C-alpha positions as CSV (number, residue, x, y, z in Angstrom):
1,M,-175.4,-118.7,-50.4
2,A,-172.0,-117.2,-49.9
3,R,-170.4,-117.6,-46.9
4,T,-171.7,-116.9,-43.3
5,K,-170.2,-114.1,-41.9
6,G,-172.6,-112.5,-39.9
7,I,-175.2,-113.3,-37.4
8,L,-178.0,-110.5,-36.0
9,F,-181.0,-112.2,-33.1
10,D,-183.7,-110.3,-31.6
11,I,-183.8,-110.2,-28.0
12,G,-186.9,-111.0,-26.6
13,G,-188.5,-114.4,-27.0
14,T,-185.5,-115.2,-29.4
15,L,-182.7,-114.5,-26.9
16,L,-183.4,-113.9,-24.1
17,D,-187.5,-115.8,-23.1
18,F,-189.4,-114.2,-20.5
19,I,-192.6,-116.2,-18.8
20,N,-194.8,-115.9,-16.3
21,V,-195.5,-111.4,-18.2
22,D,-198.0,-109.7,-15.9
23,A,-197.9,-106.8,-17.9
24,R,-199.7,-104.1,-15.9
25,R,-197.7,-106.3,-12.3
26,L,-195.0,-105.6,-13.1
27,F,-195.5,-101.9,-15.4
28,Y,-196.8,-101.2,-11.3
29,D,-193.5,-102.9,-9.7
30,G,-192.0,-101.3,-12.1
31,A,-192.9,-97.9,-10.8
32,L,-193.6,-98.4,-7.2
33,Q,-188.9,-99.6,-8.1
34,A,-188.3,-95.5,-9.3
35,Y,-190.1,-93.9,-6.4
36,E,-188.6,-95.0,-4.0
37,Y,-185.5,-94.6,-5.2
38,V,-186.9,-90.9,-6.9
39,R,-187.8,-89.6,-2.9
40,G,-184.3,-91.5,-1.1
41,L,-182.6,-89.0,-3.3
42,G,-184.7,-86.5,-2.4
43,Q,-185.8,-85.1,-5.1
44,P,-190.3,-84.3,-4.6
45,V,-192.8,-86.3,-5.7
46,P,-196.8,-86.5,-5.5
47,D,-198.8,-88.9,-4.0
48,F,-197.5,-92.8,-5.1
49,R,-200.8,-93.4,-7.2
50,I,-200.0,-89.9,-9.0
51,Y,-197.2,-91.1,-9.9
52,H,-198.1,-94.5,-11.4
53,R,-200.7,-93.1,-13.5
54,G,-198.6,-90.2,-14.6
55,Q,-196.1,-93.2,-15.6
56,F,-198.4,-95.7,-17.0
57,V,-200.8,-93.4,-19.3
58,A,-197.6,-92.2,-20.7
59,V,-196.4,-95.3,-21.5
60,H,-199.3,-96.0,-23.2
61,W,-199.7,-93.4,-25.6
62,H,-196.5,-93.1,-26.4
63,Y,-196.6,-97.2,-27.0
64,A,-200.1,-96.7,-29.4
65,W,-198.0,-93.6,-31.3
66,S,-194.6,-95.9,-32.0
67,R,-197.5,-98.3,-33.0
68,L,-199.4,-96.2,-35.7
69,T,-195.9,-94.7,-37.0
70,G,-193.9,-97.3,-37.4
71,W,-190.7,-94.8,-35.3
72,E,-189.9,-95.8,-31.5
73,F,-189.5,-93.6,-28.6
74,N,-186.9,-93.9,-25.5
75,A,-188.2,-94.1,-22.6
76,L,-186.1,-92.3,-21.2
77,D,-187.3,-89.2,-22.7
78,V,-190.7,-89.6,-21.2
79,L,-189.0,-90.0,-18.0
80,G,-187.0,-87.2,-18.3
81,R,-189.9,-85.2,-19.3
82,L,-192.0,-86.4,-16.3
83,S,-189.2,-85.8,-13.6
84,R,-188.6,-82.4,-14.6
85,G,-192.4,-82.0,-14.6
86,M,-192.5,-82.7,-11.1
87,G,-189.7,-80.4,-10.0
88,Q,-187.2,-83.2,-9.3
89,Q,-183.8,-82.8,-10.7
90,L,-182.2,-85.4,-12.5
91,T,-178.4,-86.3,-13.4
92,P,-178.5,-88.9,-16.0
93,A,-176.7,-90.7,-14.5
94,Q,-179.6,-90.8,-12.1
95,L,-182.2,-91.0,-15.0
96,E,-180.5,-94.6,-16.2
97,E,-181.0,-95.6,-13.1
98,L,-184.2,-94.3,-12.5
99,A,-185.2,-96.8,-15.4
100,W,-183.0,-99.2,-14.5
101,R,-185.0,-99.7,-11.6
102,W,-188.5,-99.3,-13.5
103,Y,-186.9,-102.7,-15.9
104,E,-185.4,-104.3,-13.2
105,P,-189.3,-106.6,-12.8
106,L,-189.3,-106.6,-16.3
107,G,-185.7,-108.4,-16.3
108,R,-186.2,-111.0,-13.5
109,C,-188.8,-112.4,-15.2
110,A,-186.2,-113.2,-19.0
111,T,-184.5,-116.3,-18.7
112,C,-181.9,-118.0,-21.5
113,E,-181.2,-121.3,-22.7
114,P,-179.0,-124.6,-21.0
115,G,-175.5,-123.9,-23.2
116,L,-176.2,-120.7,-25.2
117,A,-173.2,-118.4,-24.0
118,Q,-171.2,-121.4,-25.5
119,M,-172.7,-121.8,-28.3
120,L,-171.9,-117.5,-28.8
121,E,-169.0,-118.7,-27.8
122,D,-168.2,-121.1,-30.4
123,F,-169.1,-118.8,-33.1
124,R,-167.1,-116.1,-31.9
125,R,-164.1,-118.8,-31.7
126,Q,-165.3,-119.5,-35.5
127,G,-164.7,-115.9,-36.4
128,L,-168.5,-115.5,-36.8
129,R,-169.3,-111.8,-36.2
130,L,-172.0,-111.1,-34.5
131,G,-175.3,-107.5,-33.6
132,L,-178.3,-107.6,-32.1
133,V,-181.4,-106.1,-33.5
134,S,-184.4,-104.6,-31.1
135,N,-187.3,-103.4,-31.5
136,T,-187.2,-101.8,-27.6
137,F,-189.0,-98.6,-26.2
138,I,-186.6,-99.3,-23.1
139,P,-183.6,-97.1,-23.4
140,G,-179.6,-99.4,-24.9
141,T,-178.1,-99.2,-21.2
142,V,-180.7,-100.6,-19.6
143,L,-180.8,-103.5,-22.0
144,D,-177.4,-103.8,-22.3
145,R,-176.6,-103.8,-17.7
146,H,-179.3,-106.5,-18.2
147,L,-177.5,-108.5,-20.8
148,A,-174.2,-107.8,-19.7
149,R,-175.9,-109.3,-15.7
150,E,-177.2,-112.1,-18.0
151,G,-173.0,-113.4,-19.1
152,L,-174.0,-111.9,-22.3
153,L,-173.1,-108.4,-23.3
154,G,-169.7,-109.2,-24.1
155,F,-171.1,-111.4,-27.1
156,F,-171.8,-108.2,-29.2
157,D,-170.7,-105.6,-30.4
158,T,-173.2,-104.5,-32.3
159,R,-176.4,-104.1,-30.1
160,I,-179.2,-101.9,-32.4
161,Y,-181.4,-100.9,-30.5
162,S,-185.2,-99.2,-31.8
163,C,-184.8,-96.5,-29.4
164,D,-181.9,-95.0,-30.2
165,V,-181.9,-95.2,-34.1
166,R,-185.8,-94.6,-34.2
167,Y,-186.8,-97.1,-36.7
168,R,-188.1,-100.3,-35.8
169,K,-188.7,-103.9,-37.7
170,P,-189.2,-104.5,-40.7
171,H,-188.2,-101.6,-41.9
172,R,-185.2,-101.8,-43.7
173,R,-182.6,-99.2,-42.8
174,I,-182.8,-100.7,-38.5
175,F,-181.6,-103.6,-40.8
176,H,-178.9,-102.0,-42.8
177,I,-177.7,-100.6,-40.2
178,A,-176.2,-103.1,-38.5
179,L,-175.5,-104.8,-40.5
180,E,-172.9,-101.7,-41.6
181,G,-172.6,-102.2,-37.9
182,I,-171.4,-106.0,-38.1
183,G,-169.1,-105.2,-41.6
184,C,-170.9,-107.7,-43.0
185,S,-173.3,-108.0,-46.6
186,P,-176.8,-109.2,-46.2
187,Q,-175.8,-112.2,-47.7
188,E,-173.3,-113.4,-46.0
189,T,-175.9,-112.3,-42.9
190,V,-178.3,-115.1,-40.5
191,F,-181.1,-112.8,-38.6
192,V,-182.2,-114.5,-36.0
193,G,-186.3,-114.2,-34.9
194,D,-189.2,-115.5,-33.2
195,R,-191.5,-112.5,-35.5
196,L,-193.4,-113.0,-38.1
197,R,-193.5,-110.1,-39.4
198,A,-190.9,-107.4,-37.9
199,D,-188.2,-110.5,-37.7
200,I,-188.3,-113.0,-41.0
201,F,-190.3,-110.6,-43.2
202,G,-187.9,-108.2,-42.5
203,A,-184.6,-109.6,-43.0
204,N,-185.9,-111.5,-46.6
205,R,-187.1,-108.9,-48.4
206,V,-183.3,-106.7,-47.4
207,G,-181.7,-110.7,-48.2
208,M,-180.4,-112.1,-45.3
209,T,-180.9,-116.2,-43.9
210,S,-184.3,-115.5,-42.2
211,V,-184.5,-118.1,-38.8
212,L,-187.2,-118.1,-37.5
213,K,-187.2,-119.5,-33.6
214,D,-190.7,-121.6,-33.5
215,P,-190.9,-123.3,-30.0
216,T,-194.9,-124.9,-31.2
217,G,-193.4,-125.4,-34.8
218,R,-197.0,-123.5,-35.6
219,L,-196.8,-119.8,-37.3
220,R,-197.1,-120.3,-40.2
221,S,-197.7,-116.7,-42.7
222,R,-197.9,-116.2,-46.6
223,R,-195.7,-113.0,-46.4
224,A,-192.5,-114.4,-43.7
225,R,-191.5,-117.6,-45.0
226,P,-188.3,-118.3,-43.2
227,D,-185.0,-119.8,-44.5
228,H,-185.1,-122.1,-41.7
229,R,-187.4,-123.2,-38.8
230,I,-185.6,-124.1,-35.3
231,L,-187.7,-125.1,-31.9
232,A,-185.1,-123.8,-30.2
233,L,-182.5,-121.0,-30.0
234,T,-179.3,-124.1,-29.1
235,E,-179.8,-125.6,-32.4
236,L,-178.5,-122.5,-34.2
237,G,-175.3,-123.8,-34.1
238,Q,-175.4,-127.2,-35.7
239,L,-178.1,-124.9,-38.4
240,V,-175.5,-123.1,-39.4
241,R,-172.6,-125.8,-39.1
242,A,-174.8,-126.7,-42.5
243,M,-174.6,-124.3,-44.3
244,A,-171.3,-123.4,-43.9
């Protein structure tokens, strides 16, 4: 194996852990924050129940469509169409703030492992190139804002979100875009994720060294066998040193 020069990370379940997630409740809370924001701007809004229902149906329809086709959607586009349909006139900055208000309750559920920032800093000092590859319909600007709040954004020069490039893991193209971004070959790159098909299968067939974050130690698949397993993300530092 070539010397490791880069590391690519998944986000949800890998870099960030989301705990106590009640999807319906979080969607409701996000819709309420978005609703209050738009109303505060003096824009026309219907009754909240209609507003919430419209968002819920639209996002779930696009979510199902993306899983069927493998072609990602961007929630910013959906929110923009819904806003225009209600007669609202939002600037691009206001629309991005709207998306943040909608996402923020979920963001509050995220935690980072103790010592994560120090490990990433050590990787940077070693000259490793770091990047992110995430399957997400959440706008990249929103995720960047969340990562900045967690003190992690500055570690990653390349951040590839499926909603921006439209390809979803395990599609080869999304991995190659990220590899181009960090300037490394697959043989020089480690990919770390928590999902066997999207992360491990995808990384393996591109030719990267795959690392599965599996806190339970129970994830198994005949088609997706990781090169390495870790129980916690902060075990990665020792693993990378052992591979050097």
